[in-house]
C-alpha positions in Angstrom: 84.4 177.7 57.5 85.1 181.4 57.4 83.3 183.9 59.6 82.7 187.2 57.8 83.2 190.5 59.7 79.5 191.4 59.7 78.6 188.0 61.1 80.4 188.5 64.4 77.8 191.1 65.4 74.9 188.8 65.6 76.5 185.9 67.6 75.5 185.3 71.2 77.1 182.9 73.7 76.0 179.3 73.9 75.8 176.0 71.9 73.8 175.6 68.8 73.9 174.3 65.2 75.7 176.7 62.9 76.2 175.8 59.2 75.4 172.2 60.0 77.9 171.9 62.9 77.4 171.7 66.7 79.1 174.9 67.6 80.1 176.6 70.9 80.1 180.4 70.8 82.5 181.1 73.6 82.4 184.3 75.6 85.4 183.9 78.0 83.7 181.9 80.8 85.7 179.6 83.0 84.8 176.0 81.8 86.9 174.0 84.2 87.5 174.2 87.9 90.6 176.3 88.8 93.0 173.3 88.6 91.8 172.0 85.2 92.4 168.4 84.1 90.0 165.8 82.6 89.6 164.0 85.9 88.3 167.1 87.6 84.9 168.7 87.5 83.7 170.8 84.6 81.7 173.9 85.0 78.6 175.0 82.9 79.0 172.1 80.3 79.4 168.5 81.2 81.7 166.0 79.4 79.0 164.8 77.1 78.3 168.4 76.0 82.0 169.1 75.4 82.4 165.9 73.4 79.6 167.0 71.1 81.2 170.2 69.9 82.6 170.2 66.4 83.4 173.9 66.1 84.4 176.6 68.6 84.0 180.3 67.8 85.7 182.7 70.1 83.4 185.8 70.3 84.4 189.5 70.2 85.6 190.9 73.5 87.3 187.7 74.7 91.0 188.7 75.3 92.2 185.6 77.1 91.5 181.9 76.7 92.2 180.5 80.2 94.1 177.4 81.1 92.5 174.0 80.2 89.5 175.7 78.7 89.0 173.3 75.8 91.1 170.4 77.0 89.9 167.0 75.8 87.3 168.5 73.4 87.9 165.5 71.3 85.3 166.1 68.6 86.3 169.7 67.8 87.6 170.1 64.3 87.7 173.9 63.8 88.5 176.9 66.1 87.9 180.4 64.8 89.0 183.3 67.0 87.9 186.9 66.9 90.8 189.4 66.7 90.2 190.5 70.3 92.1 187.5 71.7 95.5 188.4 73.0 96.6 185.3 75.0 96.1 181.6 74.9 97.0 180.2 78.3 98.6 176.9 79.2 97.0 173.7 77.9 94.0 175.6 76.6 93.5 173.1 73.6 95.5 170.2 74.9 94.4 166.8 73.6 91.9 168.1 71.0 92.7 165.1 68.9 90.5 166.0 65.9 91.3 169.7 65.6 92.7 170.3 62.1 91.9 174.0 61.4 92.6 177.0 63.5 92.2 180.7 62.7 94.2 182.6 65.3 93.5 186.2 66.3 95.4 188.9 64.4 96.3 190.6 67.7 97.5 187.4 69.5 100.5 188.0 71.7 101.2 184.8 73.5 100.6 181.0 73.1 101.1 179.2 76.4 102.8 176.0 77.5 101.4 172.9 75.9 98.5 175.0 74.4 97.9 172.6 71.5 99.8 169.6 72.9 98.7 166.3 71.2 96.3 168.0 68.7 97.4 165.2 66.4 95.2 166.2 63.4 96.5 169.7 63.1 98.7 170.1 60.0 99.1 173.8 59.7 99.3 176.9 61.9 99.8 180.5 60.8 101.1 182.7 63.5 100.3 186.5 63.3 103.1 189.1 63.6 101.7 190.3 66.9 102.6 187.0 68.6 106.0 187.5 70.3 106.2 184.3 72.3 105.2 180.6 71.8 105.9 178.8 75.1 107.5 175.4 75.7 105.9 172.3 74.0 103.0 174.4 72.6 102.6 172.1 69.6 104.4 169.0 70.8 102.9 165.8 69.5 100.8 167.5 66.9 102.0 164.6 64.7 100.6 165.9 61.4 101.9 169.4 61.8 104.2 170.3 58.9 103.4 174.0 58.3 104.2 176.4 61.2 104.4 179.8 59.7 106.1 181.9 62.3 107.1 185.7 62.0 110.8 186.4 62.4 110.2 188.3 65.7 108.4 185.4 67.4 110.4 183.7 70.1 110.0 179.9 70.3 110.3 178.0 73.6 111.8 174.6 74.1 110.3 171.5 72.3 107.7 173.6 70.5 107.6 171.2 67.5 108.7 168.0 69.3 107.3 164.8 67.7 105.7 166.6 64.7 106.0 166.1 61.0 107.9 169.3 60.9 110.4 168.2 63.4 110.8 164.9 61.5 111.7 166.9 58.5 114.2 168.9 60.5 115.9 165.8 61.7 116.1 164.6 58.1 118.0 167.8 57.3 120.4 167.2 60.3 118.8 169.6 62.8 119.2 168.4 66.4 116.8 169.0 69.2 118.8 172.0 70.3 116.4 174.9 70.8 118.6 177.4 68.9 118.9 175.1 65.9 115.2 174.5 65.9 114.5 178.2 66.1 116.7 178.9 63.1 115.1 176.1 61.1 111.5 177.2 61.8 112.4 180.8 60.9 114.5 180.0 57.8 111.8 180.9 55.4 111.7 184.5 56.8 115.1 185.6 55.5 115.8 183.6 52.4 115.2 185.4 49.1 114.3 182.2 47.3 111.2 181.9 49.6 109.7 185.3 49.0 106.7 183.7 47.2 106.2 181.2 50.0 106.3 184.1 52.5 103.8 186.1 50.6 101.4 183.2 50.4 101.8 182.5 54.1 101.3 186.2 55.1 98.5 187.2 57.4 97.9 190.1 54.9 98.3 188.3 51.6 98.6 190.6 48.6 97.3 189.3 45.3 99.3 192.0 43.4 102.5 191.0 45.1 101.9 187.3 44.4 101.0 188.1 40.8 104.2 190.1 40.3 106.4 187.3 41.7 104.7 184.7 39.6 105.1 186.9 36.5 108.8 187.3 37.2 109.6 183.7 38.2 107.0 181.7 36.2 104.0 179.7 37.1 106.2 176.8 38.0 107.4 178.7 41.0 104.0 178.3 42.5 104.5 174.6 42.9 108.2 174.7 43.8 108.9 173.2 47.2 110.7 175.0 50.0 113.1 173.5 52.5 110.4 171.5 54.2 108.8 170.3 51.0 105.8 172.7 51.0 104.8 174.6 47.9 103.7 178.3 47.8 100.3 177.1 46.5 99.8 175.0 49.5 100.6 177.9 51.9 98.0 180.0 50.0 95.4 177.2 50.2 95.8 176.6 53.9 96.3 180.2 55.0 93.2 181.1 57.1 93.9 184.8 56.7 93.9 184.7 52.9 90.9 185.4 50.7 92.7 185.0 47.4 91.3 182.6 44.9 94.2 180.6 43.5 92.4 179.6 40.3 91.4 183.2 39.5 95.0 184.3 40.1 96.4 181.7 37.8 93.9 182.6 35.1 94.8 186.2 35.4 98.5 185.3 35.0 97.8 183.1 32.0 95.8 185.8 30.3 98.6 188.3 31.0 101.2 186.1 29.5 99.0 185.4 26.4 98.7 189.1 26.0 102.5 189.5 26.1 102.9 186.7 23.5 100.2 188.3 21.2 102.0 191.7 21.1 
């Protein structure tokens, strides 16, 4: 589910069906009492309401998602943020077990402690360049998480990928739980020339022209060549929530270009 720019203008806060899904349009309200926690009182929406949400859309103007806001929203599968969001505070999406898709704000600066802890269905997260810090255990126990596309400048806290598929891959490659080694492993794709196609496909500003030129130079096979964690450039492009590039049109364009070269 993608939200087009013009659609943001007509959204109003509240819960209603949107594209066949029970959707919360969130405007920054405090949804828990000040201490948070599933055993404490909810505000505005009761637990039955929260359990029915399938999609959360963060509306324009929201700059901070407070602590515990969506904790235990166990039916939520997709979260789409407007680009006004700058901070995700501690445990904001903790234990959202079925969350598998998230489109972060392009101006996001901070992801808090245990923000996505135990979101065990989440397999990929693309961090924008504006995000300078991901706090401790932000994605711990996201068991399916294998793609964490992180800009070089983003500082990772301790145990950010503990007990994830990505960390299991790191262990296979001999990486210990040492924070410095984990940081180097997660950021490896950023500075290796051989991963330039993967980087472009994972970028928050993907360029069809750049991808086309790399494919033309390296061949179509490079599109399905795995990187150090076993992920292809094609998969990055497919899962990248910031990309609007049609993979099949891109391949057809390349094939036609190559045929033209052969016919000359």
